[in-house]
C-alpha positions as CSV (number, residue, x, y, z in Angstrom):
1,M,-30.8,-19.3,-16.1
2,P,-31.6,-22.7,-17.8
3,F,-31.7,-25.7,-15.5
4,P,-28.6,-27.5,-17.0
5,E,-26.6,-24.3,-16.3
6,R,-27.9,-24.1,-12.8
7,I,-26.7,-27.7,-12.2
8,A,-23.2,-26.9,-13.6
9,V,-23.0,-23.9,-11.2
10,V,-24.1,-26.0,-8.1
11,V,-21.7,-28.9,-8.9
12,F,-18.8,-26.6,-9.6
13,V,-19.1,-24.5,-6.4
14,I,-20.6,-27.0,-3.9
15,G,-18.6,-30.1,-5.0
16,P,-15.2,-29.4,-3.5
17,I,-16.5,-28.2,-0.1
18,A,-19.0,-31.1,0.1
19,G,-16.1,-33.5,-0.6
20,L,-14.1,-31.9,2.3
21,L,-17.0,-32.2,4.7
22,A,-17.6,-35.8,3.7
23,A,-14.0,-36.6,4.6
24,V,-14.4,-35.3,8.2
25,P,-16.1,-38.5,9.7
26,F,-13.3,-40.7,8.3
27,F,-10.6,-38.6,10.0
28,W,-12.3,-37.7,13.3
29,G,-10.5,-39.0,16.3
30,W,-7.1,-39.8,14.8
31,G,-6.5,-37.2,12.1
32,L,-8.9,-34.5,13.3
33,G,-10.0,-33.4,16.7
34,W,-11.6,-30.5,18.6
35,T,-8.3,-28.8,19.0
36,D,-8.0,-28.6,15.2
37,V,-11.5,-27.3,14.9
38,A,-11.0,-24.7,17.5
39,I,-7.7,-23.4,15.9
40,F,-9.5,-23.3,12.5
41,A,-12.4,-21.4,13.9
42,F,-10.1,-19.0,15.7
43,L,-7.8,-18.2,12.8
44,Y,-10.3,-18.2,9.8
45,P,-12.0,-14.9,10.7
46,F,-8.7,-13.0,10.9
47,N,-7.6,-13.9,7.4
48,A,-11.1,-13.6,6.0
49,L,-11.4,-10.0,7.4
50,G,-7.8,-9.3,6.1
51,V,-9.2,-9.8,2.6
52,T,-12.7,-8.4,2.9
53,V,-12.0,-5.4,5.2
54,G,-8.4,-4.9,4.3
55,Y,-7.5,-5.9,0.7
56,H,-11.0,-5.2,-0.7
57,R,-12.9,-2.4,1.1
58,H,-9.9,-0.4,2.4
59,F,-6.9,-0.8,0.0
60,T,-8.9,-1.4,-3.3
61,H,-11.8,1.0,-2.9
62,G,-10.9,3.4,-0.1
63,A,-14.1,2.8,1.8
64,F,-12.5,4.2,4.9
65,K,-9.2,5.6,6.2
66,A,-7.2,3.7,8.8
67,K,-4.4,4.2,11.2
68,R,-0.9,3.1,10.1
69,W,-0.7,0.1,12.5
70,L,-4.1,-1.1,11.3
71,R,-3.2,-0.8,7.6
72,I,-0.1,-2.9,8.2
73,T,-2.1,-5.5,10.2
74,L,-4.8,-5.8,7.5
75,A,-2.2,-6.2,4.8
76,I,-0.5,-9.0,6.8
77,L,-3.7,-10.8,7.6
78,G,-4.9,-10.6,4.0
79,G,-1.5,-11.9,2.8
80,Q,-1.9,-14.9,5.1
81,A,-5.0,-15.9,3.0
82,M,-2.5,-16.6,0.2
83,H,-4.3,-14.5,-2.4
84,G,-1.1,-12.7,-3.5
85,S,0.5,-9.6,-2.1
86,V,-1.7,-6.6,-1.4
87,I,-0.5,-4.6,-4.4
88,R,-1.0,-7.5,-6.8
89,W,-4.5,-8.2,-5.4
90,V,-5.6,-4.6,-5.6
91,A,-4.3,-4.1,-9.1
92,D,-6.2,-7.1,-10.4
93,H,-9.4,-6.1,-8.6
94,R,-9.3,-2.5,-9.8
95,R,-8.9,-3.8,-13.3
96,H,-11.9,-6.2,-12.7
97,H,-14.1,-3.2,-11.8
98,K,-12.9,-1.2,-14.8
99,Y,-13.8,-3.9,-17.3
100,A,-16.4,-6.0,-15.3
101,D,-17.7,-8.8,-17.5
102,Q,-16.2,-7.2,-20.6
103,E,-13.0,-7.7,-22.5
104,G,-10.2,-6.8,-20.2
105,D,-11.8,-8.3,-17.1
106,P,-9.2,-10.7,-15.6
107,H,-11.8,-13.1,-14.3
108,S,-15.2,-12.8,-15.8
109,P,-17.1,-16.1,-15.9
110,W,-18.7,-15.0,-19.2
111,A,-15.4,-15.0,-21.1
112,Y,-16.4,-18.1,-23.0
113,G,-20.1,-17.2,-23.6
114,P,-23.3,-18.7,-22.3
115,G,-24.4,-22.3,-22.4
116,V,-23.4,-25.3,-20.3
117,W,-19.9,-25.7,-21.9
118,G,-19.1,-22.0,-22.2
119,L,-20.3,-21.4,-18.6
120,T,-18.4,-24.3,-17.2
121,K,-15.2,-23.1,-18.8
122,G,-16.0,-19.5,-17.7
123,L,-16.6,-20.6,-14.1
124,Y,-13.3,-22.4,-13.9
125,H,-11.6,-19.4,-15.5
126,A,-13.2,-16.9,-13.0
127,H,-12.8,-19.2,-10.0
128,M,-9.1,-20.0,-10.3
129,G,-8.0,-20.6,-13.9
130,W,-7.1,-16.9,-14.5
131,L,-4.5,-17.2,-11.7
132,F,-2.4,-19.5,-13.9
133,G,-2.4,-17.1,-16.9
134,K,0.8,-15.3,-18.0
135,E,-0.8,-11.9,-18.1
136,R,-0.1,-9.6,-15.2
137,T,-1.9,-6.4,-14.3
138,S,0.2,-3.3,-14.4
139,R,0.8,-2.2,-10.8
140,S,2.0,1.3,-11.8
141,K,-1.2,1.9,-13.7
142,Y,-3.7,0.6,-11.2
143,C,-1.9,1.0,-7.8
144,P,0.1,4.2,-7.9
145,D,-1.2,5.2,-4.5
146,L,-0.1,1.9,-2.9
147,L,3.3,2.0,-4.6
148,R,3.9,5.4,-2.9
149,D,3.1,3.8,0.5
150,R,6.4,2.6,2.0
151,D,4.8,0.1,4.3
152,I,2.6,-1.5,1.7
153,R,5.3,-1.6,-0.9
154,F,7.6,-3.3,1.6
155,L,5.0,-5.9,2.5
156,S,4.4,-6.6,-1.2
157,L,8.1,-7.5,-1.8
158,D,8.4,-11.2,-2.8
159,P,10.7,-12.2,0.1
160,V,8.5,-10.4,2.7
161,Y,5.3,-11.9,1.2
162,A,7.0,-15.3,1.4
163,V,7.5,-14.9,5.2
164,I,3.8,-13.9,5.5
165,V,2.7,-17.0,3.6
166,A,5.0,-19.2,5.8
167,S,3.3,-17.7,8.9
168,T,-0.1,-18.9,7.8
169,F,1.1,-22.4,8.4
170,L,3.6,-21.9,11.2
171,V,1.0,-20.2,13.4
172,P,-1.6,-23.0,13.5
173,M,1.2,-25.6,13.8
174,G,2.6,-23.8,16.8
175,L,-0.8,-23.5,18.4
176,G,-1.5,-27.2,17.8
177,A,1.9,-28.1,19.4
178,L,1.3,-25.8,22.5
179,L,-2.3,-26.9,23.1
180,T,-1.6,-30.7,22.7
181,W,2.1,-30.7,23.6
182,S,2.7,-33.2,20.9
183,W,4.0,-33.5,17.3
184,H,0.7,-35.2,16.3
185,G,-1.3,-32.1,17.4
186,A,1.1,-29.9,15.5
187,V,0.8,-31.9,12.3
188,T,-3.0,-32.2,12.4
189,A,-3.3,-28.5,13.2
190,L,-1.0,-27.7,10.3
191,F,-3.3,-29.7,8.0
192,W,-6.7,-28.7,9.1
193,A,-6.2,-25.2,10.5
194,G,-3.5,-24.4,8.0
195,L,-3.9,-26.1,4.6
196,M,-7.6,-26.6,4.8
197,R,-8.3,-23.2,6.2
198,V,-6.5,-21.7,3.2
199,F,-8.4,-24.0,0.9
200,V,-11.8,-23.1,2.3
201,G,-11.1,-19.4,2.4
202,D,-9.8,-19.4,-1.1
203,H,-12.7,-21.3,-2.5
204,I,-15.2,-19.0,-0.8
205,T,-13.4,-15.9,-2.0
206,F,-13.1,-17.2,-5.5
207,S,-16.8,-17.9,-5.5
208,I,-17.4,-14.2,-5.4
209,N,-15.6,-13.9,-8.8
210,S,-17.4,-16.9,-10.3
211,I,-20.8,-17.6,-8.8
212,C,-21.7,-14.0,-7.9
213,H,-21.4,-13.0,-11.5
214,V,-23.6,-15.8,-12.8
215,F,-26.3,-16.8,-10.3
216,G,-28.3,-14.7,-7.8
217,K,-30.5,-11.6,-7.4
218,E,-30.2,-8.2,-8.8
219,D,-31.5,-5.4,-6.5
220,F,-29.5,-2.5,-8.0
221,R,-28.7,-1.5,-11.5
222,T,-25.1,-2.2,-12.7
223,R,-23.4,-2.3,-16.1
224,D,-22.3,-5.9,-15.5
225,K,-23.7,-9.2,-14.2
226,A,-22.9,-8.9,-10.5
227,R,-25.5,-10.6,-8.4
228,N,-26.3,-11.2,-4.7
229,V,-26.0,-14.7,-3.4
230,W,-27.5,-15.0,0.1
231,W,-26.1,-18.4,1.1
232,L,-22.6,-17.2,0.7
233,A,-23.1,-14.1,2.9
234,I,-21.9,-15.5,6.2
235,P,-18.9,-17.5,5.1
236,S,-17.8,-14.7,2.8
237,F,-18.4,-12.1,5.6
238,G,-20.8,-10.1,3.5
239,E,-18.9,-10.1,0.2
240,S,-21.6,-12.0,-1.6
241,W,-23.9,-9.0,-1.6
242,H,-22.0,-8.4,-4.8
243,N,-24.7,-6.6,-6.7
244,L,-24.7,-3.5,-4.5
245,H,-20.9,-3.5,-4.4
246,H,-20.7,-3.2,-8.2
247,A,-23.5,-0.5,-8.1
248,D,-21.6,1.5,-5.5
249,P,-18.0,0.1,-5.2
250,T,-16.7,2.5,-2.6
251,C,-19.5,1.8,-0.1
252,A,-18.2,0.3,3.1
253,R,-21.4,-1.8,3.5
254,H,-22.4,-4.3,0.8
255,G,-25.5,-5.8,2.5
256,V,-27.6,-2.7,2.6
257,L,-31.1,-4.1,2.5
258,K,-33.2,-5.6,5.3
259,G,-31.9,-9.0,6.3
260,Q,-28.6,-8.8,4.4
261,I,-26.0,-9.7,7.0
262,D,-22.6,-8.1,6.4
263,I,-20.1,-9.1,9.0
264,S,-17.3,-7.0,7.4
265,A,-19.4,-3.9,7.6
266,R,-20.1,-4.5,11.3
267,V,-16.3,-4.9,12.0
268,I,-15.7,-1.6,10.2
269,W,-18.4,0.0,12.3
270,L,-16.7,-1.3,15.5
271,M,-13.3,-0.1,14.4
272,E,-14.9,3.3,13.7
273,K,-16.3,3.4,17.2
274,A,-12.9,2.6,18.6
275,G,-11.3,5.4,16.6
276,W,-9.1,3.2,14.5
277,V,-10.8,4.2,11.2
278,W,-12.5,7.3,10.0
279,D,-14.1,8.9,6.9
280,V,-16.1,5.7,6.4
281,R,-18.3,5.8,3.3
282,W,-21.5,4.4,4.7
283,P,-24.6,3.9,2.3
284,D,-26.3,7.1,1.1
285,E,-30.1,6.6,0.9
286,Q,-30.5,8.9,-2.1
287,R,-27.7,7.2,-4.1
288,L,-29.1,3.8,-3.3
289,A,-32.6,4.8,-4.3
290,S,-31.3,6.1,-7.7
291,R,-29.7,2.7,-8.4
292,R,-32.5,0.5,-7.1
293,V,-34.2,-1.9,-9.6
294,R,-37.9,-1.1,-9.9
């Protein structure tokens, strides 16, 4: 990738998070404290895993089967990340895989072509711009299985999803009030462990759509431009090993090579050991070897 395009990618992805971190010293002590940090750190993994393990690997790709109570829990936790209801999210993502980086892909960063200007427009489109478009993916076409599921259909109803979204702010606010026994603690927790938690989680997840289709390493052959981005692996809980995911979408582990940390896969492994999930589609060595870039 030419150097100007690399700069555009770095500024676009790193800029907002760097701005948030730069603001922390100015707020510390009166608008931000250890209670807010602790609540943020406690809640963030639940909603992140709701998206990575639930929305993505389970509901979209069927990488494993799960007990009913766990499916409901994952759908609620994923919904609290404010990425849309589970059926809407799955429909969009399945369409993305069908047309990855081609016409019909709802969020390809290559929609406006290469070059600094085209890539900048494409990154914004892939990152969040596509969310404001009028086009909606057909749920009956891409999610007939979820529409037949009474629990998931109920959780995807607009009034029910609105309650789920409200809970993502009420929970940290309630924890802040209980831990500090003050309105001040409730409000700061609402801001940092509520609004900012959603902001950070959304930005990292959106980066998989944008940055991981532009910049990174290709270890496996795919028909699109999906790449691995190592520095996003931990905050995205393993989702940034995106190249293997597009080479083998139903695989429950995305980080399959040595040193590729995949927290979501480890959580699935623990749930399998507990008997909560089964029929997990772990990596197949032969299939991986056939797709490996030589």
